[in-house]
N, C-alpha and C positions, 0 to 999 in steps of 0.2 A: 513524446514517444508513446502514444496511446496505442495499445494492441487490441484489435477487435477480436471477438470470439471467433472460433473456428469458422471460417468462411467457406472453405473448400473441403470436400471429402478427401482426406489424405490418400485414401486407397486409389484415387483416380490419377494421382501424380506419379511421375517416374521417379526412380531412385535418385537420378541427378537433380530433378526438381526439388525433391525432399531435402537433399543435402544443401542445395542452394538456399532454400528457404531457411533452413537451420542456421547457416552461416550469416545470412542477412539479419536474423533475429539476434544472434550473438553479438554482432557488430553494434547493435543499438544500445548496449549496456553502458550506462553512465559511470561516473566515479563511485566505486563502492563505499568510499568514506562518507558519502552523503546519505547513506541508507538510514532511514528512520521508520520503524514499524510502529504504527499506532493510529489513533483516530482523534481528530480535534473535536472537542465538545465545549459548549458554552453553558455556564451555570451561574445562577444567582446565589448569593450567600446571605446568611444572617450573622450579624456581628455579636449579638447577645447583650447589647447595652439596653438597659431598661428605658422605655420611652422612645426608642429609635423607631423610625418608619418601618424597619424590617420586621419588628414585632407585630405589625399590622398586616404583614404579607407583602409589602413593597420591598423586595430583596435588593441588595447591593449588586452592582455588576450590570450586565453579565461579564464574568471573567472567563477567559479561554484557557483550557487545559488540553493536554494530550493524554489520552487514555492508553496506558501501556499494559500489555499482557504480562501476567506473572507466570513464572515457570510451573507452578502447581495449580494453575487456574485462577480465575478472577482477574482483576486489573487494579492498577493504581493510577491516580491522576497527578500530573506534574504541571504546575502553572507555566504558561507561556507568556512572557512579557510581550507587550505590544510590538516592540522593535524586532522580534523574532517570528511573529505570526506568519508573515508571507513566506519566509524561508522554511519554516516548519511545514507549512501547507505544501510547498513545492517538494520538499524531501519526502513527505508521506506519499504524495502522488507518484513521484519517481519510483519509490519502493514498490508501490502497487503495480506500476508498469513493468518493473523487473520481474515481479512474481508472475504476472501474466505471460511475459516472454518465456520465462523458465517453464511454465506449464505447457506452452505451445511447443517448445523444444522437446520436452519430455514426450508429448504426443507424437511428434515426428520420429523420435528415437524408438518409440514403441512400434510404430509402423515399419521402420527400417528393420527392427529386430524380427518382427513377424515375417518379413521377406528374407531374412537371413543376410541382410546387407548392412548391419550396424558396424560402422567403422568411423 
């Protein structure tokens, strides 16, 4: 469900075409229970044991984390076990797609409002 950036100038579309496009976008929404906002990151780590290879700069890993936004700014990292990586990657991509679709629907609604046809 990848949504492209605005391809058509919405002002060139009829009210019916705008509403049809809005309905089509809304029908693409997947299961909201699968929503996961974040970004996957891979990092190496130091264990802190004296004499370990990581003290010489050869880090352990890489380990995969999902970076999650905090309500007051910043982020936190949550480790993603190997068996969940593909699922987490898919859920993050799906959430980004939904955000893009919502932005596109909002643009259509703004155009309809400007035409006094928002319903």
